[in-house]
N, C-alpha and C positions, 0 to 999 in steps of 0.2 A: 491407565495411560491414555492421554488425549489423542484423538485422531484428527489431524489437521490437513486440509487440502490447501496447497499454495498454488493458485492458478495465475498465470501471467500472460500478457500480450506484449509483443516486442516487435520492433521494426529492424533495429540494428544490433540487438543483443544486450544492451546495457540493462534493460529491465529484467531480462533472464538472469543476469549476474546478481542483481539486487534480490530477486526472488530466491536465488540459490543461497545467498547469505542469510536470508530470513529462514529458509528451510534448515540450514545448518545450525543456526542458533536454536531453533525449536527441537531439532534432534538431540542437541547437547542437553536440552532440558527434559529429555526422556519422553518426547512426544513422537508418535508415529506420524510421519509426514509423507505426503505424496506431492511431488513437485511436477507440474504439467502445464503445457501451453493451454490457455483458456479455450481455444478453438477445438482442442482434442477431448475436452471433458464433455462427453455425450451422455454418460450414465447418470442416474439420479445422485444428487449431492446430499440428500436427506440423512445419510448415514454418517456424515462427518460431524465432529463436535464443534468445528470452527472452519470457515472458509475465508482464506485470505486472497484477495483479488488485486492485482497490480497491473498498471499499464502506463505508457508514456502519454504525455500531452503534447501534441504537435499542432502548431498554428491554432491554439486555443481549443482544440478538440481532443477528448480522451479517445484512445485507440478503439476502433470499431469492434475488435474481438472482445473487448471487455463489455461493451454494450450488448453484443450478441449473447455472451455468457449470462448476463443478468436477465435478458429476455427469455432465454432457453430454460433457466432454472428459477424463474420468478416464484412459482408456487412453493417450491421446496425451501427457498431462501427465507421465506417468511418464518420458518421454524428453526433456522440455523443461524447462529451469530456470524456476522460478516465483518471482516476488517478490510479496509481499502487503503491502497497507496497509489500515488501518482508520481511519475517522474517529471519534474518540472523545469525550473529555470536553468539556463546555461550561463547566466551571469550572476554575480553575487549581490546585485543591487536589491535592496529591500522591496522596491516596487515590483521586481520580477517575481519574487517569492509570493507576494500578495496577489499578483495577477494569476500565477499558476494555481494558487489555492482557490481563488475565485472561479477559475475555469473548471477545476475539478468539482467544486461545489455545484456549479451550474449543470455539469454533466450528471451528477448524482441526483439533482433536483428533478430531472426528467423521469426519475424512478421514485415517485412519491411514496411508494409502498416500502422502499428500502430504508432501513434505519441502521447504518453501520455502527458497530460498537466502538470503533476508532477509525480515524482518517489521518493519513500523513502525506506530506509532500516531501520528496527527496530531490536533491539536485540532479540535474540532467547531465548529459554528455553530448558533445558535438558528434555529428555523424562521422563515420570512418573516412569519408571522402576528403576531409580536411587534412592538410599536412600535419604530421605528428607534432611538430613544434608549435602549431597554432591551436591544437585541439584542447578544448576546455573540458574538465571533468569535475563537477561539483558534488559528486556523491560523497557523503560523509558516512563512512563505514561504521564508525562508532555510534552515530545516531541511528543508523539502520539496525544494528544489532541490539541497541537499547530498546528500540520500538518492538522488535521481535521478542525480546526477553520478556516484555510485559504481556504478550498475547496469551500465554497459557492461563493467566489469571482471568482473562475475559471468558474463557471456556467455562470456568467454574462458576462465574457470576456474570452472565451476559447483560445484566441490567446496568452494570457499571459503565461509566464513560471515561475515556482517557483525557487528560488535560489538554492534549493537542487538538481536541475537537472543539475547544472553546475559542471563540474569535478573539478574546482578550489576551490570549497566550501567544508567545512567539511560535512561529511555524517550526515544526520538527524538521530538522535537516538544514536549518539556516546556518550560515557561517557562524562559527563560534561553538558549534556542537549541540549537545542535547540540552534543552531547557532544564534548569536545575531541579524543577519539580517533576520531571518526567523520568522516573525510574521504574515505572509500572503504574497500573491503574490504582485509583483511590476512590473513596466514596465522594460523591458530589452532593 
């Protein structure tokens, strides 16, 4: 049974909900999962078979708790596969998806030592202060569960890369659902 840590940073709770859906999918696949806020993970992560780290992107920046998590566990994460997701655009325009992926890529590039086994951007949610009739929610739960479903295979073979990490592929979580070739990792 794979041991997977799902760590998340959140401001208004939507990333916690996505992390919860990922954890639920992994548990259904018979993985032992620990779902925790990234800022609360103080103990070593070297004992995990996979670390999943997710955080929202606000004003072009990935949540600071995610950056702190990576700094705190840098040495250990060199030996543990890491999957990363970001909560991105709140509008369905292609430009917004590309901008969010670029912002996440720039945030991860600051950690040149980090080589995620997969990266995804999921749609974001308007903050709760907006009136409920105006609030946008671009989270694609089917795409989120499909991405999570492929994670256990990355534990078994962390050298594989998922199709969503290639720039010539549609971004996972785009309107229209899961890219047709993303049903799990494959050899590249």
